[in-house]
C-alpha positions in Angstrom: 125.9 167.0 145.5 124.9 165.8 142.1 123.9 162.3 141.4 125.4 160.7 138.3 123.5 157.7 136.9 125.5 155.1 135.1 123.6 152.5 133.1 125.2 149.1 133.4 123.8 147.3 130.4 125.5 144.4 128.9 126.1 145.1 125.3 126.8 142.0 123.1 129.4 142.3 120.6 128.5 141.7 117.0 130.9 138.7 117.0 129.0 136.9 119.8 125.6 137.4 118.0 127.1 135.9 114.8 128.3 132.8 116.6 125.0 132.2 118.3 123.0 132.5 115.1 125.5 130.3 113.3 125.2 127.6 116.0 121.4 127.8 115.9 121.5 127.4 112.1 123.9 124.5 112.3 121.8 122.7 115.0 118.6 123.3 113.1 120.2 121.9 109.9 121.4 118.8 111.8 117.9 118.2 113.3 116.2 118.6 109.9 118.8 116.3 108.3 118.2 113.6 110.9 114.5 113.9 110.6 114.7 113.6 106.8 116.9 110.4 107.1 114.4 108.9 109.5 111.4 109.6 107.3 113.2 108.4 104.2 114.1 105.1 105.9 110.5 104.6 107.1 109.2 105.3 103.6 111.7 102.8 102.1 110.5 100.1 104.5 106.8 100.8 103.7 107.7 100.7 100.0 109.3 97.3 100.3 106.3 96.0 102.3 104.0 97.3 99.7 106.0 95.6 96.9 105.9 92.2 98.8 102.1 92.6 99.4 101.5 93.5 95.7 103.5 90.5 94.5 101.5 88.2 96.7 98.3 89.7 95.5 99.3 89.4 91.9 100.3 85.7 92.4 96.8 85.1 94.1 95.1 86.8 91.1 97.0 84.7 88.6 96.2 81.5 90.5 92.5 82.5 90.7 92.4 83.3 87.0 94.1 79.9 86.2 91.6 78.0 88.4 88.7 79.8 86.8 89.9 78.9 83.4 90.4 75.3 84.4 86.9 75.2 86.0 85.2 76.6 83.0 87.1 74.1 80.8 85.9 71.2 82.8 82.4 71.8 81.8 83.1 72.1 78.1 82.7 69.0 75.9 86.1 69.4 74.2 87.9 69.5 77.5 86.2 66.3 78.6 87.1 64.6 75.4 90.7 65.8 75.8 90.9 64.4 79.3 89.3 61.1 78.2 91.9 60.7 75.4 94.7 61.4 78.0 93.3 58.6 80.1 93.2 56.3 77.1 89.5 56.2 76.7 88.0 56.1 73.2 84.6 57.3 72.0 82.3 54.4 71.1 81.2 54.0 67.5 77.5 54.4 66.7 77.0 50.7 66.2 78.3 50.0 69.7 75.8 52.3 71.4 72.6 50.8 72.6 69.8 53.3 73.2 67.0 52.2 75.4 63.6 53.9 75.4 
């Protein structure tokens, strides 16, 4: 008696392999698209936060600059004369000044 060996391997058809690779490609594309949308939203939120922070910083710098200008003007003679005129004060004439030694 002769033995006959039959190999029982499952052969995939070309059609089945094409469907699997297409499904894998589509699922991969969907995952990448969702990840891209998530990252883009996160970057947009960070950008908006940065814009708000920079506008606050710019406002603080402008206020600081204005206050420095005002402070330096207070010590100047002209600024003091200007403020005195605003208050209705007048500079005394030389005859009115009494100098004591």
